[in-house]
C-alpha positions as a Markdown table, in Angstrom:
| # | Residue | x | y | z |
|---|---|---|---|---|
| 1 | Met | -22.0 | 56.8 | 92.4 |
| 2 | Asp | -18.7 | 56.0 | 94.1 |
| 3 | Arg | -17.3 | 52.4 | 94.6 |
| 4 | Ser | -18.8 | 52.0 | 98.1 |
| 5 | Glu | -22.2 | 52.9 | 96.8 |
| 6 | Ile | -21.8 | 50.5 | 93.9 |
| 7 | Tyr | -20.7 | 47.7 | 96.3 |
| 8 | Arg | -23.6 | 48.4 | 98.7 |
| 9 | Ala | -26.1 | 48.4 | 95.8 |
| 10 | Thr | -24.6 | 45.1 | 94.4 |
| 11 | Leu | -25.0 | 43.5 | 97.8 |
| 12 | Glu | -28.6 | 44.7 | 98.1 |
| 13 | Lys | -29.5 | 43.4 | 94.7 |
| 14 | Trp | -27.7 | 40.0 | 94.6 |
| 15 | Gly | -26.7 | 39.3 | 98.2 |
| 16 | Glu | -23.4 | 38.3 | 99.8 |
| 17 | Lys | -23.4 | 34.6 | 98.8 |
| 18 | Ala | -23.8 | 35.6 | 95.1 |
| 19 | Gln | -20.8 | 37.9 | 95.4 |
| 20 | Tyr | -18.6 | 35.2 | 96.8 |
| 21 | Glu | -19.7 | 32.9 | 94.0 |
| 22 | Gln | -19.0 | 35.7 | 91.5 |
| 23 | Met | -15.5 | 36.0 | 92.8 |
| 24 | Val | -14.9 | 32.3 | 92.4 |
| 25 | Glu | -16.2 | 32.5 | 88.8 |
| 26 | Glu | -14.0 | 35.6 | 88.0 |
| 27 | Cys | -10.9 | 33.9 | 89.4 |
| 28 | Ala | -11.6 | 30.8 | 87.3 |
| 29 | Glu | -12.0 | 32.9 | 84.2 |
| 30 | Leu | -8.7 | 34.7 | 84.9 |
| 31 | Ile | -6.9 | 31.3 | 85.4 |
| 32 | Ala | -8.3 | 30.1 | 82.1 |
| 33 | Ala | -7.3 | 33.3 | 80.4 |
| 34 | Leu | -3.7 | 33.1 | 81.7 |
| 35 | Lys | -3.4 | 29.5 | 80.5 |
| 36 | His | -4.7 | 30.5 | 77.0 |
| 37 | Tyr | -2.4 | 33.5 | 76.9 |
| 38 | Glu | 0.5 | 31.3 | 77.9 |
| 39 | Arg | -0.2 | 29.1 | 74.9 |
| 40 | Gly | -0.8 | 32.0 | 72.5 |
| 41 | Lys | -4.5 | 31.4 | 72.1 |
| 42 | Ile | -5.6 | 34.9 | 73.3 |
| 43 | Gly | -4.0 | 38.3 | 73.6 |
| 44 | Arg | -3.1 | 40.6 | 76.4 |
| 45 | Ala | -6.5 | 42.5 | 76.1 |
| 46 | Glu | -8.4 | 39.4 | 77.1 |
| 47 | Val | -6.2 | 38.8 | 80.1 |
| 48 | Ile | -6.4 | 42.4 | 81.1 |
| 49 | Ala | -10.3 | 42.3 | 80.9 |
| 50 | Glu | -10.3 | 39.2 | 83.2 |
| 51 | Leu | -7.8 | 40.8 | 85.6 |
| 52 | Ala | -10.1 | 43.9 | 85.7 |
| 53 | Asp | -13.0 | 41.7 | 86.7 |
| 54 | Val | -11.0 | 40.0 | 89.5 |
| 55 | Thr | -9.7 | 43.4 | 90.7 |
| 56 | Leu | -13.3 | 44.7 | 90.9 |
| 57 | Met | -14.3 | 41.7 | 92.9 |
| 58 | Val | -11.2 | 42.0 | 95.2 |
| 59 | Gly | -12.3 | 45.6 | 95.9 |
| 60 | Gln | -15.8 | 44.5 | 96.7 |
| 61 | Leu | -14.8 | 41.6 | 99.0 |
| 62 | Thr | -12.3 | 43.9 | 100.7 |
| 63 | Trp | -15.1 | 46.4 | 101.3 |
| 64 | Met | -17.4 | 43.5 | 102.5 |
| 65 | Leu | -14.8 | 41.9 | 104.9 |
| 66 | Gly | -13.2 | 45.1 | 106.2 |
| 67 | Glu | -10.6 | 47.3 | 104.5 |
| 68 | Glu | -8.5 | 47.6 | 107.7 |
| 69 | Glu | -8.2 | 43.9 | 108.2 |
| 70 | Val | -7.4 | 43.2 | 104.6 |
| 71 | Thr | -4.8 | 46.0 | 104.6 |
| 72 | Ala | -3.2 | 44.5 | 107.8 |
| 73 | Ala | -3.1 | 41.1 | 106.1 |
| 74 | Ile | -1.5 | 42.6 | 103.0 |
| 75 | Asp | 1.1 | 44.4 | 105.1 |
| 76 | Ala | 2.0 | 41.2 | 106.9 |
| 77 | Lys | 2.3 | 39.3 | 103.6 |
| 78 | Leu | 4.5 | 42.1 | 102.2 |
| 79 | Ala | 6.8 | 42.0 | 105.2 |
| 80 | Lys | 7.2 | 38.2 | 104.8 |
| 81 | Leu | 7.9 | 38.7 | 101.1 |
| 82 | Lys | 10.6 | 41.3 | 101.9 |
| 83 | Thr | 12.2 | 38.9 | 104.4 |
| 84 | Leu | 12.3 | 36.2 | 101.7 |
| 85 | Leu | 13.8 | 38.6 | 99.2 |
| 86 | Asp | 16.4 | 39.7 | 101.7 |
| 87 | Asp | 17.5 | 36.1 | 102.4 |
| 88 | Pro | 20.7 | 35.4 | 100.6 |
| 89 | Ala | 19.7 | 31.8 | 100.2 |
| 90 | Gly | 16.5 | 32.9 | 98.5 |
| 91 | Arg | 14.3 | 30.9 | 100.7 |
């Protein structure tokens, strides 16, 4: 089963709203893990596990919302970042 098939099956089983809620939950867990990591309460492995969860959800939401549109938005953000990096004042 490839990713698209898994994403489609996930939507069929739990629905779109549940996947949006899952993304929010996974982001919150990553935020908490990063704060704990920063304070030395957890190790890299726990942060990586949470990052993997968020990455999977990003893939699913990208698939749900349209890969072309998401890619175009990413390209625009990267161009803006490059402009900021090229600015001698760093702004």
